[in-house]
N, C-alpha and C positions, 0 to 999 in steps of 0.2 A: 571406287576406293583405290588409292594408289598402292604400289607395292610395299612401301615402308609401313603403311598402316596395316596391311594384311599380315605382314610378318610379325609386327608387334602384337596384333590380336592373336595370332597362332601361338606366340611365345607365352602370353598371359593365360591362354586356355579359355578365353572368353570369346564369344561370337558377337558380331554386330547384330543389332536388332533386325529381325526379319529373315535371318539366314536359316532358321530351323535347327541350328546346332544346340546341343545340350549345354546347360549352365554348369558351372563348377559346383561341386558339393561344398557343404559347410567346411570351415577349417577343422582339422583333426580333433582338437579338444571339444568343440561343440558337437561334432559327430559322435564322439565317445559318450558325451553327456546325454545326447538324444537317445543313443542305443541303450544306455544304462536306465534311463527313465522308461523307455519302451519295454525293457526287460522286466523292470519292477511292475509296470502296469500289466504285463502279460501274466506274471506270477499272481498278482492280485486277482486278475480276471479268472485265472484257472481255479483259484480258491472259491470264488463266487460261483463259477460254473459248476464245480463239484458240489457245492452246497445246494444249489438250486435243482440240480438234475439227479444227484445220487443219494439224496435223502430219502429214506423209506417213507411211504405214504399209505399206511394201513387203511385210511379212510377211502382211498381211491381204488382199492382192490376190486371192488365190484364194477367200477366203470372203466378201468384201464383195459385197453385192448391193443393187440398188435395190429399195425397197419402197414401192409406191404404195397398198397395201391396208391400211387401218387394222386393227390387231390381229394381223397376221401375225407380225411380229418379237416382239411381246409374248408371243404364244403360244410361239414358239421359246424365248424366255427362260425362260418358266414350265416348259417341258418339259425343260430341262437337268437332267442327273443331279445336278449340284452346286448345292445351295441357295446356297452362297457366290457362285457365278457369277451366279445369278439375281438375288440381292440387289445384287451389284455393277453389273450392267447396268441393271436397273430403277431401283434406288436412285440410281445415278450420274446417270442422265438426269433423275430428279425433282429431285435436288440442284442440277443446273445451272439449273433454273428458279426455285428459291427466292429468289435475290437480286433477281430482277425483281419478284416479288410484294412484297418488303420495301422495295426502294429506289425503284422508280418512283413510288409515292405521295408520297414525300418530295421527289423531284427535280422532279416535274411535277404541279403542283396541278390542272391540268385533266385529268389521267389518274389520278385517285385512285380512281375507281369500278372495281368488279371487272371489268366488261365491257371497259373501256379497258385495264386492266392485262393482261388475258388476250389481247386483240387485239394489243396491242403486243408482248407476249412471243411470241405465235404468229408474227407477222410477222418479228421478229428471228430467231427460231429457224428459220423457213422459209428465210430468206436464208442462214443459216449452213449449213443442210443442203444447199441448192442449191450453195453454194460448195464444200462438201465433195465433192459428187457430180461437179461439173464440173472442179474444179481440183486435187484432192488424190489422189495415188496411194494405193490401199488403203483408200479411204473411199468411201461411197456415200450417196445421198439415201435417208432412211428417214422416212416419215411418222409412224411410231410414236415416233421420237425427239422430233418436234415435239409430239406428244400428251403424252408423259411430261414434257417440259420445261415445257409449259404447265400441266400438273397441278401441277408443283412451284411455279409462280408462284401458283397458286390457294392452295396450302397456305401459302406465305409470306405472302400477302395476308391470309388468315384468321388466322394466328398473330400477325403483327406489323405488316404493312404498313398495314392499315386504321387501326390505332391511331396509328401514327407519322404517317401522312398527316394525320389529324385534329389531332394535337398541333402539327404544324409549320404547317399551312395552315388558315386560317379558312374555314368554308363560307360561300359567298356567300348573303346573305339572299334569300329568295324574294319576288318582287314581288307 
């Protein structure tokens, strides 16, 4: 590529194909719209999460148990005679984490990386589980739920969150 083309490319902020440089983010109005939609989706998700996890379940009092040993409840789920119940329990917990992996990179430019998304998801889900165990009848703290929720965030980040985060927020240039 000649010098004139290189300087034009640098001025526009785009990179020629194959250089590995980041693309420009969406125009500001579209970025703001994407962030507003992501915020509304996160609020709706928080309401659904609260409804699903913090509703008392008096019928479950006898079967609810605290689990501090990773893998114990997952093994119980896998050992159930009904595949439908297994899919419902494991899939439901994974699905609860998906929105974090998709929405956090859009809402928080400094939390776009996989480790930050997973850490934030784990912290939020840990707090939800602790609230369940301490405050809600028929619910108990389960470390496996945190693991499955965080796995869902990983899947959401891999499928869509990473790309959406890059589209909405420009990567800061390295000095």
